[in-house]
N, C-alpha and C positions, 0 to 999 in steps of 0.2 A: 461757622456759617457755610452754607452750601455754595459751591462755585457759581459764578454769575449765570452760566448757561443752564444751571439746574434750579434757579430760583423760581418759585411759583408766586405770581402776583395776581391781584384781582383783574378780571377781564376789563379792558378799558379801550374805548375807541380812540381816546387821545393818545394813549401809549402806542397803540398800533399805528396811528398817524405819524407819531414822532419817529417810529422805526424807519419811516420813509423820508421824512423831511427834517428830522432833527439834526441838521448839519449845516454849517455856515455856507459852504459852497453850494449845496443843494438849493438853499433859499435864494442865493444870488442867481443861480442858473434859472430858477423859476421866474424870478423877477425879469431877467433879460428875455426869457421866452415870451412873457406877456407883452414885452415891448417889441416883439417881432423878430428877435434874433433866432436863427435856426441852424446855422452852420458852425461846425467845429472851429474854423478859423476865426469866425466873428465872436464866438464865446471867448476864445482865447485872447483876442485883441481887446475886447471890452473889459474883461475881468482881470487880465494879467495872471491867470491861473496856470500853473505848470501843466504841460500837456499830459503827462502821465496821470495827474490828479483829475484833470478834466475828463480824460477818457474813462477813468474809473467811475466818476460821478454820473456821466452820461449813460454809461452801461447800467448803473444802478437805477436811474430814472426810467430807462427802457424796460428793464426787467420788472420794475415795480408797477408798470402800466401807466406812468405819467407822460412818457414820450413815446412816439412811434418813429421808426426809421423810414425815410423816403429817399429813393435813389434820384439824384438830380444830374448825375454825370456817370457815364459807363466806362470811359477810358480817360484817365484812370478812374476807378470806381470811387464815387463820392456819395455820401448820404447827408441829409439834413434831418434835424430833430424837431418834430412837430408835437405840440401839446395834444394829447388825446382828450376825449370827453372827461375822463378822470382828472387829467391835468388841468383842463379848462375850468372844471368845477372848483378848483382850489382858489379861484379869484376872490371869494369872500374872505378867506383866511388872510390873503395878502393885504386886502384893503383894511381890515381891522387891525392887522399888525402895524402897518405904517401910519394909520390914524393914531394909534397909541403913541408912536414915536413923535408925531407932530405935537401932541399934547405934552409929552413927558421927557423927551430926550433932547437936550440942548445941542448935541453934536452927533447926529445920526450917520455921519459919514456919507457914503454913496447909496444908502438904502432908502432914502425918502422918495416917495412917489407923489404925483399930483393927479387928482381925479377930476374929470369934467363929465357932468351928466348931460348927455346929448339931448335929452328930451326937453330940458329947460335952458340948456346952453350955459349954465353957470358952473364955476368951479365948486366942488361939493366935498362934503365929508360924510361918511356913512354913519347913520344913526340906527342902533339896534332896537328892534321892536318885535313884539309877538306876532307871528304869522297868522294867528287866529283872530285876536282881538285888537291888534295894531297898537297896543299900548307900549310906550318906551320901556326898555329893559331896566328893571331895578332888581339887583341881586337878592334883596330881601323878599321879593315876591316869587322866588324860585325854590322849589323843593325837589328832592331826589327820591326816586324809587328804583328798586331792582328791576331790570328788564328781563325778557325771556332768555337773553344770552348771558346772564350773570354766571359767575363761576370763576375759575382761575386758569391761568395759562403759563407756560414757561416763558420767561423773559429772555430774549436774546441779548447778549452783551452789548451795551451802548458803544457806538463808534467812539474811540478815544479821541480826546482833543486836549492838547496842551493847555493848561490853565494859564491865562495871561490877564493882566489888568489892562485898563484902557490905554495906558501910556507905554506899554512894553512893546518891544519890537516883535514883529511876527516871525514865526519860524517858517522854513521852506515848506510850501504846500498848504499853508494855513491862510485864511482870509484875515485881513486886519479886523480887530475886534473893537473898533470904535463904536459901532452900532450896538445899542443896548438890546435890540431884538436878537441880533446874532449871539450876543453873550447869554441870553436867557433861553432862546428857542433852539439855537444851533448846537445843542447838547441835550441828550434825552434826560439825564438825571435832574437837571435844574428845573424844568417845568414840572417834573414829577414831584419834586420837593415842594414847589409852590402849590400844586394841586392838593397835596397832602395837608399842608398848613390850612388851606382854604376849607378843607373838610373837617377841621377842628383838631388835627394832630399838631400840637404846638411845641411839644417838648422833645428833646433830642432822642430820648429812648423810645418815644412813641413813633417818631419819624423813622428811626432805624428799624423798628419792628414791622411797621406797615410796609415799608419799601424793601426791606431785606437788603439794605445798602451797606457796604463797608463803612465803618465809622469815619475813616480818614477822608473818604469821598464825600460823605455827608457834611463833615466839617468844612471842607473846601467850598462846597456849594452854598452852605449857609453864610460863610464869610463873604462870598461874592454877592449874594443877595443883600446882605447888610451894606456892602460897599455901594451897590446900586440903589440903595434906599427903597427896595421893594418890600423888605421886612424890617422890623425893629425888635430889639431885645428888651425883655421885661423880666426883672428879678421876681421870682415867686417864692424863694426860700433863701434864707441868709446863712444857715448853718446845717450842712455845708452849702455854699452858694450854688443856687440852681436858677437857670434862666429859661424862659419860654420865648417863642418867636411869633410875632403877630404881623399880619399883612398891613402895610401902609395904604393910604389912598392910592398911591401910585401902583402898588402891587395889586390891589383890588381891581383897578381899571384894566388889568390884563385879562380879566375874565371875559371881556367882549370877544377877543380873538380866540380864547380857549373854547368858548361855546361854538364858534365857527369851525374850529379844528375838530371838535367833537361831532358836529353835524356832518362834516366831510368824512370823518372816519366811520360814522354810523352808516352813511350811504354806500361807501366803497369797501369797507373792511370788516363789516359785522359778520359776514358768513351766514351759514344756514340757520344757526341758532337764534339769530335776531340780535337786537340791541342789548348791550350789557347793562345799560342804565337809562332810565327815563327821567327827563327833566320836566317837571309839572309847573305850569304857570298858575299860581294860586288865584290870580284875579279872575281867570276865566275857566280854570279847571282842565284845560287841555294840555296835551304834551307840548312843551315849548320848543319851537324852532325859531331862531332869530332871523327875521328878515332884515335887510339893510335898506334904509330909506334915505332919500336925498335930504341933506340938511337945508337946502334952499327951497325946494318945492314940496317936499314931504312924500313924494311918490316912491314906490318900491324901485330900487336900483336893479336893473337887469344887465347881465354880462354884455350883451350885444349893444347896449345903449350907454355904455360908459367908455371913457378913454383914459388910459393910464399913461402918464409921462414921467 
C-alpha cells in the first residue's frame, strides 16, 4: 500500500474541512472563540491545554485562515486571535455538532452549548431544512451527483491521536475524550469511515479499498464506532465468517452536521475547479443546502441573531 502522503482519494469538501478542524483541541478552541475568548492566556486558562500545544494549534488556525492576529499590546508584544469570516462561517457546523450531542450523548463533558434565538427570545435547537423549498431534511430525499470539481487528490497524513476509550486517562497534550463529538470528529479517519459506510461501502475490504487506509487503523476505527453505537455489525457469511457494518439511527443522525461541514468546505475550500460533489434535494430538484431553522419559531437562524453559551 502506498505511503499515507502518496494516497490518492476522491476530492471531498468534507475531507478538506477535516484537514483543518479534525482535531480535538481545534474544535475546543473554536468553541471558546465563539464564546468570545481571544487571548492566549485565556485559551490556556479555560482549556487547561499545554502552552506548546496551544501555540501550535493557534498557529494552525491562523495559517488555515480561521483566525487573524490583532496586536493589543506593543510592550511586550501581545496578540489576540479573532475569528475571520471563514472562522465565523463555521458556526452552523458547531451548532449541528452539539445539537447531535444533546440528543445522543449522555456525557458530553465540557463540549455542550446552549443556543438562544434572539429574534424570538427562546432557547432553541437547529432544525435542518432545504434552503430552496424549506422542507425539513430527510436523508432519503437526498441524492448525490459528481460536481465540476470531481477527481482525486493526494491525502495529507491525518494528525495522529492516541486511541483512548471514554474512561481512559488522557495523555499529555491531549484533550479528555469524554465528548463523543471529539471522539468521532477530532480525528480525520473516523468520519471518513462513517461517510464511506453511509455511501454504501459496508464491508471491511470495501472500506479499505475506498479509503486506502491501513487495515490496523481501519480495525481500530470500526471498533471505536461499534463502542459508540454509531454502527452495528451484521453477519453476511458464515463460512468463513464475514461481517458488514451498518449505520445505526445514532450514526445516521450525524449526517446533519456532516452536511454543514460539506457546505462550509464547499464555500471555503473548493478551489477554482468548483464543488467536488452536488447534493440534490429530490423533492424540489435543486442543489441542496441545509438552512438551520429555529425549533421554536421556525425562522432561519442567522449568525448575528443567535447567542451561544
